[in-house]
C-alpha positions in Angstrom: 0.0 0.0 0.0 1.1 3.5 -0.7 1.0 4.8 2.8 1.8 1.6 4.6 5.1 1.2 6.5 6.3 -1.8 8.4 9.0 -2.1 11.1 10.5 -5.4 12.0 12.1 -6.6 15.3 10.6 -3.8 17.4 8.5 -3.6 20.6 5.6 -1.2 20.7 5.8 0.8 23.9 2.9 3.2 23.3 0.2 4.3 21.0 -1.6 7.7 21.1 -4.1 9.3 18.6 -1.3 10.6 16.4 2.0 8.7 17.4 3.3 5.2 17.8 6.2 4.8 20.2 8.5 1.8 19.8 11.9 0.4 20.8 14.0 -1.1 18.0 16.2 -4.2 18.2 19.1 -2.0 19.5 17.0 -0.7 22.3 16.6 2.8 20.9 13.2 4.5 21.4 11.4 6.0 18.3 8.3 8.1 17.7 6.4 7.5 14.4 3.4 9.7 13.3 0.4 7.4 12.5 -3.3 7.6 11.9 -3.8 3.9 12.1 -1.7 1.0 13.5 -1.6 -2.7 12.6 0.4 -4.8 15.1 1.5 -8.3 14.1 3.3 -10.0 16.9 5.0 -13.3 17.3 2.8 -16.4 17.8 3.1 -18.7 20.7 0.6 -21.1 22.1 -0.8 -20.1 25.5 -2.1 -23.5 26.6 -0.8 -23.5 30.2 -2.4 -20.2 30.9 -5.7 -21.3 29.4 -5.8 -24.6 31.3 -5.9 -22.6 34.6 -9.6 -21.9 33.8 -10.5 -25.5 32.8 -12.5 -26.1 35.9 -14.2 -22.7 35.9 -17.3 -23.8 34.0 -19.3 -26.7 32.8 -17.8 -26.6 29.3 -14.2 -25.8 28.5 -12.6 -25.6 25.1 -9.3 -24.4 23.9 -9.5 -22.0 21.0 -7.2 -19.7 19.1 -3.7 -19.4 20.4 -4.6 -21.2 23.6 -4.6 -24.4 21.5 -1.8 -23.7 19.1 -0.2 -20.7 17.5 -2.2 -19.8 14.5 -3.5 -17.0 12.3 -6.4 -14.7 13.3 -8.6 -16.4 10.7 -7.9 -19.8 12.2 -8.4 -18.5 15.7 -11.8 -17.0 14.8 -12.9 -20.3 13.1 -11.9 -22.4 16.1 -13.8 -20.0 18.4 -16.9 -20.1 16.1 -16.8 -23.9 16.1 -16.6 -24.0 19.9 -19.5 -21.6 20.1 -21.7 -23.7 17.8 -21.3 -26.6 20.2 -22.8 -24.6 23.0 
């Protein structure tokens, strides 16, 4: 896209209405003017954290990144499938 810019190996440290603040791989802080922000972060399954809630209700199902690292589309589909069982 014409006005799209991406930054790799950075950590977002703040977002305001007009600016994104981030730290690059060398640890330097930067400010970037922005109207809209898309964040794509690393993917890692969160199974252990999710299993802490397994006994909280009558029905428990792992969906999205709780089950395995996956795309947003896959996470939404797995959540939809779980909701249809209810």
